[in-house]
N, C-alpha and C positions, 0 to 999 in steps of 0.2 A: 506495501500500500504506498502510495505518497502523497503527502499531506503538504498543501500549499500554505506558506507562512508569511514569507515576506517578499514584497516587490521594491527593488532599488532603483530610482531615478537617479542619473548621475548628473550634476549640476557643476557648472563652471563659477556661480557666484551664491555662494550659501545664504548672504545677507538678503539678497533679493528672492531667493528659493523659501526662505522661511517668513519673509514678508507675506508671499502669497499663501502658502500652506498652513502656516500657524496663524497669522494676523488675519489675513481675508478670509479663508475658509473655516478658522477656528478648529484646526486639528489638533489633538491633544497630545503634546510629548511626551513619549516614554523616556527616551535618554537623549542627551543632547551633549555632543562632543564639538569639537572645532570645525572635524572635516567630516561628520556623520550626524545624523538625526534620525531618530526613529519616532514615529506617530503610532500610537494606540488605537489600532481599528479592530479591536478584539472581533474576530478570532485571527484575523492577519494584521499585518503590520506595512506600512508604506514608511521606506525610508529613503533620505536623501544622502547622496556621497558625494562630496565636493572632489572634482578631479581640473586639472588645468586644461586639459582638451578632450571633455567627455565623450564626443563622437570618433576620437582616432582609432579606438579599440572595440568600440561598441556603438550601438545605435542609441545606448543612453538609458537601456532597460537591463535589468538582470533580476531574475529571480530565486529565491531560497527555498528550496524543497527538502522537506524532512522526509527521510526512508530510516526503513529499520536498521539495514546493514551497507553503508555505503561503498564498501569494500565489494561485498556481492554484487551490489548493482554494476560498479566498474567492470568486474569480469564478465559479467552479461552484456553490457555494451559493447565490450572489445570484442566477445564472439562475433557481432553483430557489425564489425568494422569500425566503432567508433572510439576515437582515444581522447581523454580528458586533455583540457589545456592545461590545466594544474591538477596533477594526481593526487591521491587520496594523502591527507596530510592533518594531523591535530592541529587545533586551533587554539589560541588562549581564550577564546569565549566560549568553550566548553563543546564544541562539535568536533568531529572529524569531518572533512569537506573535500568534495571533487567538483572540479569546475569542468563545462563544455561550453561550446559556443554553437548556436543553432545556424543552420542555414543562412540565416539573415544577419547574422552579427550579435543577437542577441545572447546574453550569457545566461547560463543556469547552473547554479551551483546546488549539489545534494549535500544533505548532511545527516550523520548520527549523532546522536549525543554521546559524549564520552562518560565512563563510568565516574560516579562523583568519588573524590579522595576522602577518607575518612581519617 
């Protein structure tokens, strides 16, 4: 099962983006960092990620999808001839992720929760 959780919009002016999404649309902020902001649209999240040139490597959209086992999914996709642009790796935000690019330049990041340290 794949669960949709986050849509990421790449922007080159965070101040202008916040003015629109937070101030004009009134979206509630969940996390706010200098170059990354998440809006709480439960059950999903809309995120803004500031990049210098958002359209050089992507059309500006990325989605974050939760899967049970990202390594198993990567193996299945490799059997279909699809290789990740970023292979599976543990992230400091609590997920193991792998990233793909669709035929149109949009990024798709698959993620599995890492075990909690005790």
